[in-house]
C-alpha positions in Angstrom: 57.0 25.5 -45.6 60.2 27.8 -46.4 62.5 25.1 -44.5 60.9 22.4 -46.4 61.4 24.2 -49.8 65.1 25.0 -48.8 65.6 21.1 -48.1 63.9 20.2 -51.2 65.8 22.7 -53.5 69.4 21.4 -52.0 68.2 17.9 -52.7 67.1 18.7 -56.2 70.4 20.6 -56.8 72.4 17.8 -55.6 70.5 15.2 -57.6 71.1 17.3 -60.7 74.8 17.4 -60.2 75.1 13.8 -59.5 73.4 13.1 -62.7 75.5 15.3 -64.7 78.9 14.8 -63.1 78.6 11.2 -61.6 75.9 9.1 -63.5 76.1 10.4 -67.1 79.9 9.6 -67.2 79.3 6.2 -65.6 76.5 5.6 -68.3 78.6 6.8 -71.2 82.3 6.2 -70.4 81.9 2.8 -68.4 78.7 1.5 -69.7 77.0 1.3 -66.5 73.5 2.9 -66.9 71.9 1.6 -63.5 73.1 4.5 -61.3 71.7 6.8 -63.8 68.3 5.2 -63.7 68.3 5.3 -59.9 69.5 8.9 -59.5 67.4 10.0 -62.5 64.1 8.6 -60.8 64.8 10.4 -57.5 65.9 13.6 -59.5 62.6 13.5 -61.4 60.6 13.3 -58.4 62.5 16.1 -56.7 62.4 18.2 -59.8 58.4 18.2 -59.9 58.2 18.4 -56.1 60.3 21.5 -56.5 58.2 23.1 -59.3 55.2 22.4 -57.4 56.5 23.7 -54.2 58.1 27.0 -55.9 54.7 27.9 -57.3 52.9 27.3 -53.9 55.9 29.7 -52.4 54.9 32.4 -54.7 52.1 33.8 -52.5 53.9 33.2 -49.1 57.1 35.0 -50.3 55.3 37.7 -52.3 57.1 36.8 -55.5 56.1 38.5 -58.6 56.2 36.4 -61.9 59.5 37.3 -62.8 60.9 36.1 -59.5 59.1 32.8 -60.0 60.4 32.5 -63.4 63.9 32.8 -62.2 63.2 30.4 -59.3 62.0 27.8 -61.7 64.9 28.4 -64.3 67.2 27.8 -61.4 66.0 24.2 -61.6 67.6 23.5 -64.7 70.7 25.3 -64.6 73.7 23.7 -62.8 74.2 24.9 -59.5 71.2 27.1 -59.9 69.2 25.8 -56.9 72.0 26.8 -54.4 72.2 30.4 -56.0 68.5 30.5 -55.8 68.6 29.7 -52.0 71.0 32.4 -51.4 69.4 35.0 -53.2 65.7 34.4 -52.5 65.2 32.3 -49.5 67.9 33.5 -47.0 66.5 36.9 -46.3 64.1 35.8 -43.6 
């Protein structure tokens, strides 16, 4: 389950960065909203899967509530999932 969560967190982080730095400028500067819809839908699915999987990882990784909260907050901070992977998932 750890490997799956690491992959999911990477994909969630990449999709978030794509939205922020690629599809949002395309939408608001060049008036092309289609990429934002496609990447946005994928990101929404990945975000929800990340939240569910983080909650499921709590007992496996023996996280306390503070750690789980940090892991969950990392999903809304740009580059947060990459930091979280290094800090909380690579020690095993």
